[in-house]
N, C-alpha and C positions, 0 to 999 in steps of 0.2 A: 442424460446429463444436460442441463440447460446451458444456455449461451455463456453466462457469467463464469461458471467453473471452467468451461472450456477455454475462455479467454485467459484466465489466470494460469491454467495448466499450459496453454500454448505459449504464453509469455515466458514462463519459467523454462519450458522445453526449448524454445527457440534460443533463449539466453544461454542455457547450458550448451546447446549444440554449437552456437556461434562462438561462445567463449572458449571452446576447446579447439577452435580453428587455428591454423598455423600462422596466418597473416593478420595484419592489422589494417583496418580501413583507414582511408585518408580523409578523416573528418575532424573538424574542430570540436571543442567542448561546447556544444550547443546548449548554453546555460538555460535559456528559457525552456527549451524542449526537455532538458534534463529535469529541471524543477517541476515542470508540468507532469512528467512521467512519475517522478517520486511522489508528488502530492496525490495524484490520482491513484497510484498503486497503494499508498498508505491508507487513503480513504476507503478504497474498496476492501482491503484486508481488514481494516478496523471494523467496518460495517459487517463483514462476514463473521468476525470474531464476536461482535456484540449480538448478532442474531443466532450465534451458536450453530451455524450452518455453513456448508461449503458452497451453497447456492444462494445467490442474491436474486430477488425478484427483478424482472426486467425494468420496472419503473424505478426501483431503488438504484440499480446500476446506472441507468440512463441519467437519473438526477445527479448522481455523483460525477459522472463524466461531463455533464452540462456545466457544473460548477467549475470544473477545470478546463472547460472549453476545448474538449478533446473527444475523439471517438475511439471505440475499441480498436478499429483498424489503424488509427494513428498511433496507438500504443504499440501494436504489433509492428508497424512500420519503423517506429523508433528503435525497437530491438533489432529489426532487420538491418537498419542503417548502421548501428553501432556495435552489433553483436560480435564482429570479428576483432574489435579493439579490446583485447583482453584486459589491459590496464584500466581502460574506461569502464568496462563492465565490472571489474573487481571493485573499483572506487564507487561505482553506482550502488552495487549491492551492499557494500560496507556502509554507505550513507543510509540506505534504506533500513538496514539492520539497526544502526545506531538510533535513528529516529523512531523505529518501532519500539525499541526498548524504552526510550524516553516516554513514548505515549503510554506504554503499559505501566511504567512506574508512576506516571502522573495519574492514570486511572485508578491505580491502587491507593495512592494518597487521597484522591477525591473520595473514594469509597470509605476509607478510614475516617475522614473528616465528617462524612455524612452519618456514619455510625456513631461517632462521638457526639455529634449534635443531637441525634435521636436519643442516645442514652442520657444526655443532659436534660433533654425535654422530659423524658420519663421520670427522672429523679425529681424534677420540679413539680410534676403533677401528682396530686394525692391519689391514693388507691381508692 
């Protein structure tokens, strides 16, 4: 298993582990960190989906993390910091799920538009 799937699996495992903890951490809603985490996570998942693989090449993963100015370790640290705050984590994963659904729906609409345009072009061109 390469590093990228291990990172995603680790993030999810740590999240689940800490989310089931009994106490909540004493942290504020670190908005910039939260948005960075969400953006990076969605970009990593979207790229994995589009490549139809659970593994991302190191260069691809690193370029995504660079765009969000974050390292894999910082993503894990974010989960470690906020993991015990069940409400924070529930809200975080709800937001991620909502955004992922929006991305999937947008991608489906884009594919439909491309197909419609291709069909229109085929109808214009003579056989």
